[in-house]
Phi, psi and omega in degrees: 000131181288134178287152175293135183293157184280334179217140179285167177261141176260116183248126182247127176249128177229164175168156186294158175301134183090359183282347178097030181296320179303314180294316178300314183295317177305312179299315181297319180294326179293337181261337179243115181286333188270023182241130180251124179268119180276118182279121181285160174266142179211154178263356182283157176294140176299142174279167178304124176094346179284145180243141179293135181085347179254300176279314176208163164266107188272122178227164180279165184299317183299313182296319179299320179293327175297316180297325178295311182298326184278355178073030181275355188247136175291320177205157173206159178202161173256137183221119183050044174082001177237153178274145170224140181203168187235132180287128182283318190294312181298317181294318180295321179299313177299314181293323178293331179278001178090010181262136172288139182239131181252131176247140172245100186221158182277181193297318178301314182295318181298319175298326177289324177295316177303321177296321183271332185229075187299341180277357182293147174265121185252125179236130179256130181254128181239156180279162178291337176198166175288328182296319181291324180295316178302318180299315180298316181294319178290331182291338181289333180058035182245348181230156176283171184297320180299316181293320181297316177301324179291324179289320177296321176300309177302321177298321178293323176295315182297315177301330174300342183261006182306328181304337182273359181261163180274326188222148174238128182239130176263121183270075176276308174238134179306317182300318180295316178299314180294320180297322179292321180295318174306311179299321178299312184296321178295316178298319178295322176300332185268001178300148181304313186295335176274353177239019178305320181296328178292314178304310180297326179296318181294317183292331181274359178287000000 
């Protein structure tokens, strides 16, 4: 029987708006019971169908700025006029308990996580093409044309930051993207430093 690992892995997923991160994450969480999804805090308004505490923790701007001042966030950033951030306390508790933690954050936030947690695994999810990304954004029917063009411009900037990530996954089909992320997590799990406790256990027999 494999011993429970001593510390969990911190996994960061980023990608442009409309690339399908939420769908990929939902599928991934359905396949891996040992994965904790960290729900980000945001000051933006909920979209139709989104639930507080499930998709995001929705808070007011004053509360978010209090959290910044109190040092309660691992990272935070402003995106299209709204704050987004990640609770430091919850993540540390999960990692210390040996549970893997998954973050869905944008490029600015990912860079801050890398600076504070160099051992984090950074994965960028990209669309198969910009034409496909545009089609998906238009298909959501949640934004006007001006907003969509802004998102596409932002997507080009974000994809330019791929060099700062460890892995690139193309979300052409959700099942394929999930399989690639599974492979990345399995490979990371097999690193010698992540299985050092197993080696020590064998040597002590």
